[in-house]
C-alpha positions, 0 to 999 in steps of 0.5 A: 353317471357322467363320463367322470364317474365312468372314467373313474370306475373304469380306470386301467387296473394296474395293480394287477400282478403277474408272474412272468418267466423267460424261455430258457432261463427258468427264473419266474419272478413277479411284476405289477402288469402296466396295461393289456392292448388288442393283442398284448401286454405292458408290465414293469420289470427290475431288468431289461429283456431282450427283444425277441424272447420268448415268455410265459405269463401267469395271473394268480387272481383265480385257481388254477392261474390264467396263463399266456405265451408271447414274444418280446416286442420291446424294452425300455427304461422307465427311471429305476425299472424297465417297461417291457412289451409283449404280444400274445401267440395267439387269440385265446391267450389274449382273450384269457387276458382280456377275461382277467383285466375285466376281473380286476375292473369289477374287484376294483368296482366292488372297493370303489362301492364300498369306499365311496358307499359303505355298501359291502358287496359280493363279486358276484354283485360287483360282477352284475352292477359293474356289468350293467354299468361298464361292459358296453364301454369297456376297453376292446 
Protein backbone atom coordinates (compact mmCIF):
# COMPACT_ATOMS: atom_id res chain seq x y z
CA UNK A 1 0.00 0.00 0.00
CA UNK A 2 1.39 3.40 -0.96
CA UNK A 3 1.97 6.31 1.42
CA UNK A 4 -0.90 8.14 -0.28
CA UNK A 5 -3.33 5.26 0.44
CA UNK A 6 -2.12 5.04 4.05
CA UNK A 7 -2.80 8.77 4.55
CA UNK A 8 -6.29 8.25 3.14
CA UNK A 9 -7.03 5.52 5.68
CA UNK A 10 -5.24 7.26 8.54
CA UNK A 11 -7.02 10.55 8.21
CA UNK A 12 -8.20 12.01 11.47
CA UNK A 13 -11.77 11.03 12.27
CA UNK A 14 -12.90 14.57 12.98
CA UNK A 15 -16.55 13.59 13.07
CA UNK A 16 -16.26 11.78 16.41
CA UNK A 17 -19.14 13.08 18.51
CA UNK A 18 -18.48 14.17 22.06
CA UNK A 19 -20.60 15.48 24.88
CA UNK A 20 -19.13 17.99 27.26
CA UNK A 21 -20.15 19.64 30.48
CA UNK A 22 -18.36 22.61 31.97
CA UNK A 23 -18.04 22.13 35.74
CA UNK A 24 -20.58 24.06 37.80
CA UNK A 25 -22.73 24.89 34.76
CA UNK A 26 -24.69 21.64 34.50
CA UNK A 27 -25.64 21.95 30.81
CA UNK A 28 -24.52 19.07 28.64
CA UNK A 29 -23.61 20.02 25.08
CA UNK A 30 -22.85 17.95 21.98
CA UNK A 31 -19.89 18.90 19.77
CA UNK A 32 -17.62 17.42 17.08
CA UNK A 33 -14.09 16.47 18.04
CA UNK A 34 -11.39 18.23 16.00
CA UNK A 35 -8.28 16.35 17.07
CA UNK A 36 -6.55 14.42 19.81
CA UNK A 37 -2.95 15.00 20.78
CA UNK A 38 -0.66 13.91 23.59
CA UNK A 39 -2.32 14.97 26.78
CA UNK A 40 -5.41 16.59 25.35
CA UNK A 41 -7.91 17.27 22.62
CA UNK A 42 -9.61 20.05 20.71
CA UNK A 43 -13.32 20.30 19.91
CA UNK A 44 -15.69 22.76 18.26
CA UNK A 45 -18.12 24.67 20.44
CA UNK A 46 -20.78 27.26 19.72
CA UNK A 47 -19.63 29.51 22.56
CA UNK A 48 -16.36 30.40 24.19
CA UNK A 49 -15.30 28.44 27.26
CA UNK A 50 -12.94 30.33 29.50
CA UNK A 51 -9.44 28.84 29.93
CA UNK A 52 -8.94 27.37 33.38
CA UNK A 53 -12.47 25.94 33.56
CA UNK A 54 -12.84 22.27 34.53
CA UNK A 55 -14.62 20.20 31.89
CA UNK A 56 -16.02 16.67 31.67
CA UNK A 57 -16.09 14.97 28.28
CA UNK A 58 -17.83 11.76 27.23
CA UNK A 59 -17.69 9.78 24.01
CA UNK A 60 -21.03 8.06 23.31
CA UNK A 61 -19.53 5.43 20.99
CA UNK A 62 -19.55 2.45 23.32
CA UNK A 63 -21.72 1.32 26.19
CA UNK A 64 -20.84 2.61 28.70
CA UNK A 65 -19.59 5.95 27.41
CA UNK A 66 -15.87 6.64 27.67
CA UNK A 67 -15.40 9.59 30.04
CA UNK A 68 -12.49 11.94 30.65
CA UNK A 69 -11.97 15.04 32.75
CA UNK A 70 -9.67 17.94 32.08
CA UNK A 71 -9.08 21.65 32.07
CA UNK A 72 -9.72 24.11 29.24
CA UNK A 73 -6.32 25.49 28.25
CA UNK A 74 -7.32 27.75 25.36
CA UNK A 75 -10.33 28.91 23.36
CA UNK A 76 -10.34 30.80 20.05
CA UNK A 77 -12.94 31.97 17.57
CA UNK A 78 -12.80 30.33 14.14
CA UNK A 79 -15.39 31.85 11.77
CA UNK A 80 -18.82 30.98 13.24
CA UNK A 81 -17.67 28.75 16.11
CA UNK A 82 -14.98 28.35 18.75
CA UNK A 83 -12.22 25.77 19.03
CA UNK A 84 -11.55 24.68 22.60
CA UNK A 85 -8.34 23.02 23.80
CA UNK A 86 -8.52 20.66 26.78
CA UNK A 87 -5.68 19.10 28.79
CA UNK A 88 -6.50 15.75 30.41
CA UNK A 89 -6.18 15.30 34.15
CA UNK A 90 -4.30 12.02 33.97
CA UNK A 91 -2.77 9.38 31.71
CA UNK A 92 -5.75 7.03 32.17
CA UNK A 93 -8.08 9.60 30.63
CA UNK A 94 -5.66 10.20 27.76
CA UNK A 95 -5.38 6.45 27.12
CA UNK A 96 -9.18 6.04 27.08
CA UNK A 97 -9.59 8.87 24.59
CA UNK A 98 -6.86 7.46 22.33
CA UNK A 99 -8.67 4.11 22.34
CA UNK A 100 -11.89 5.83 21.23
CA UNK A 101 -9.94 7.56 18.48
CA UNK A 102 -8.56 4.23 17.30
CA UNK A 103 -12.07 2.70 17.22
CA UNK A 104 -13.13 5.61 15.00
CA UNK A 105 -10.22 5.05 12.62
CA UNK A 106 -11.30 1.43 12.33
CA UNK A 107 -14.90 2.42 11.64
CA UNK A 108 -13.72 4.84 8.93
CA UNK A 109 -11.67 2.01 7.45
CA UNK A 110 -14.72 -0.31 7.42
CA UNK A 111 -16.78 2.31 5.57
CA UNK A 112 -13.96 3.04 3.14
CA UNK A 113 -13.61 -0.66 2.29
CA UNK A 114 -17.33 -0.82 1.54
CA UNK A 115 -17.24 2.30 -0.64
CA UNK A 116 -14.00 1.47 -2.42
CA UNK A 117 -14.21 -2.32 -2.76
CA UNK A 118 -17.91 -3.05 -2.25
CA UNK A 119 -16.83 -5.46 0.49
CA UNK A 120 -18.93 -5.59 3.66
CA UNK A 121 -16.88 -6.46 6.72
CA UNK A 122 -17.80 -6.65 10.37
CA UNK A 123 -16.33 -4.37 12.98
CA UNK A 124 -14.16 -7.25 14.15
CA UNK A 125 -12.87 -7.96 10.63
CA UNK A 126 -12.18 -4.26 10.13
CA UNK A 127 -10.27 -4.13 13.40
CA UNK A 128 -8.12 -7.09 12.42
CA UNK A 129 -7.36 -5.71 8.95
CA UNK A 130 -6.79 -2.15 10.16
CA UNK A 131 -4.50 -3.30 12.96
CA UNK A 132 -2.48 -5.46 10.58
CA UNK A 133 -2.10 -2.64 8.04
CA UNK A 134 -1.93 0.55 10.10
CA UNK A 135 -1.51 0.05 13.85
CA UNK A 136 2.23 0.70 13.70
CA UNK A 137 1.59 4.03 12.03
CA UNK A 138 -1.21 5.10 14.36
CA UNK A 139 -0.33 8.56 15.66
CA UNK A 140 1.06 8.32 19.17
